[in-house]
C-alpha positions in Angstrom: 0.0 0.0 0.0 1.4 3.4 -1.0 0.6 6.4 1.2 1.3 9.7 -0.6 2.5 12.5 1.6 1.9 16.2 1.1 5.5 16.6 0.0 5.0 13.9 -2.6 1.9 15.7 -4.0 3.6 19.1 -4.1 6.6 17.5 -5.8 4.4 15.8 -8.5 2.6 19.0 -9.2 5.8 21.0 -9.5 7.3 18.4 -11.8 4.2 18.5 -14.0 4.4 22.3 -14.1 8.1 22.3 -15.1 7.4 19.6 -17.7 4.7 21.8 -19.1 7.0 24.8 -19.3 9.8 22.8 -20.9 7.4 21.4 -23.5 7.2 24.9 -25.0 3.5 25.4 -24.2 2.4 28.8 -23.1 0.3 28.9 -19.9 -1.1 32.3 -20.9 -2.3 31.1 -24.3 -5.4 29.1 -24.4 -6.3 26.4 -26.9 -7.9 27.8 -30.1 -11.4 26.9 -28.8 -10.8 29.2 -25.8 -9.3 32.1 -27.7 -11.4 35.2 -28.5 -12.6 35.6 -32.1 -9.9 36.8 -34.5 -9.9 38.6 -37.8 -10.7 36.1 -40.5 -12.7 33.7 -38.3 -16.0 32.4 -39.8 -19.2 32.3 -37.8 -21.3 29.1 -37.3 -24.7 28.7 -35.9 -24.7 27.7 -32.2 -27.1 24.8 -33.0 -24.3 23.2 -35.1 -25.9 23.7 -38.6 -22.6 25.0 -40.1 -21.0 28.2 -41.3 -23.4 31.2 -41.4 -24.0 32.9 -44.7 -25.2 36.4 -45.0 -28.2 34.9 -46.8 -29.1 32.8 -43.7 -29.6 35.9 -41.5 -33.0 37.3 -42.5 -33.9 40.9 -42.1 -36.1 41.5 -39.0 -36.0 37.8 -37.9 -35.1 36.7 -34.3 -31.4 36.9 -33.6 -29.2 33.8 -34.3 -26.8 32.5 -31.7 -23.4 31.8 -33.1 -19.8 30.8 -32.4 -16.6 31.9 -34.2 -14.6 29.2 -36.1 -10.9 29.4 -36.6 -10.9 29.5 -40.4 -7.5 27.7 -40.8 -8.2 24.8 -38.4 -12.0 24.5 -38.4 -11.9 24.7 -34.6 -15.1 26.1 -33.2 -14.2 28.7 -30.5 -16.8 27.4 -28.1 -14.3 26.7 -25.2 -15.3 29.9 -23.5 -18.9 31.1 -23.2 -17.6 34.6 -23.6 -17.2 33.8 -27.4 -20.9 33.2 -27.9 -22.5 35.7 -30.2 -26.0 37.1 -31.0 -26.3 37.9 -34.7 -29.1 39.9 -36.3 -29.8 41.6 -39.6 -31.3 45.1 -39.6 -32.1 47.6 -42.2 -28.7 49.3 -42.9 -30.3 52.7 -43.1 -31.5 52.3 -39.5 -28.0 51.9 -38.1 -26.1 54.7 -36.5 -22.7 55.6 -38.0 -20.7 53.6 -35.5 -22.8 50.5 -35.9 -22.8 50.8 -39.7 -19.0 50.6 -39.7 -19.2 47.3 -37.8 -22.0 45.8 -39.8 -21.9 43.7 -43.0 -24.9 44.5 -45.2 -26.9 45.3 -42.0 -25.8 42.2 -40.1 -24.4 42.9 -36.6 -22.9 40.7 -34.0 -22.7 41.3 -30.3 -21.5 39.3 -27.3 -24.3 37.1 -26.1 -23.2 37.6 -22.5 -24.8 40.3 -20.5 -22.2 42.6 -18.9 -24.4 43.0 -15.8 -24.5 39.4 -14.4 -23.2 37.2 -17.2 -26.6 35.7 -18.3 -27.1 35.0 -22.0 -28.8 37.8 -24.0 -31.4 35.7 -25.8 -34.5 37.9 -25.9 -35.8 39.9 -28.8 -38.5 42.3 -27.8 -39.6 45.1 -30.1 -36.5 44.9 -32.2 -34.2 45.2 -29.1 -31.9 42.6 -27.5 -33.0 41.5 -24.0 -31.3 39.8 -21.1 -34.0 37.7 -19.5 -32.3 37.6 -16.1 -32.8 41.2 -15.0 -34.5 42.7 -18.1 -31.6 44.8 -19.5 -32.4 46.0 -23.0 -29.8 46.8 -25.7 -30.2 48.7 -29.0 -28.6 46.7 -31.8 -28.9 49.8 -34.1 -26.8 52.0 -31.8 -23.7 50.0 -31.0 -25.5 47.7 -28.5 -26.2 50.7 -26.2 -28.1 50.2 -23.0 -31.8 51.2 -23.3 -32.8 50.3 -19.7 -32.3 47.8 -16.9 -29.5 47.4 -14.3 -26.6 47.0 -16.7 -24.2 49.9 -17.0 -22.4 48.8 -20.2 -23.2 48.3 -23.9 -22.8 44.9 -25.4 -19.4 44.4 -27.0 -19.7 44.4 -30.7 -17.8 42.0 -33.1 -17.3 43.8 -36.4 -18.2 41.6 -39.4 -17.6 41.5 -43.2 -18.9 39.2 -45.9 -16.5 37.0 -47.9 -17.7 34.5 -50.5 -21.2 34.9 -49.0 -20.0 33.8 -45.5 -20.0 36.0 -42.4 -16.4 36.7 -41.3 -14.9 38.5 -38.3 -13.5 41.8 -39.5 -11.9 42.9 -36.2 -11.8 41.7 -32.5 -14.5 42.6 -30.0 -14.8 46.3 -29.5 -14.5 45.8 -25.7 -14.1 43.0 -23.3 -17.0 40.6 -23.2 -18.6 39.4 -19.9 -18.9 41.0 -16.6 -16.6 43.9 -16.0 -16.4 45.5 -12.6 -16.9 49.3 -12.8 
């Protein structure tokens, strides 16, 4: 019977950490599934139906939940819930100037994580995005600005472009997704 001591446990953990560092892996860099969306990533429907095309996002329809995909490896970046997106198509003429620069033919993408308490923004009420936990409302036409509710911060936007009919990340999130202490 082998009885491990505290010293044995600490030694094993230290050896594993040293081995990890010597392997060349970077502890500060997550796996591609954990990394935030990057320029050139594609978008895929969160229900797993494949890459999103601009044609699939219908004007005025309920928002689509999506994940970014690493275009070079095909890895869906679903290892962090902070990467989940809410995507909606709006009339381009109804968008403010800032939002228009981030949109692709009226299609906008925002973090699906409410900055107030971290719930998923899944509601669509009177053409506004809603967090069902505490009823925060966001205006997708005005850079995800807060309309009402307890949240203090707009939803981070993910600028998009269209390439070969597919939705592609044009730039990183405009601000940090998730709960941010103010």
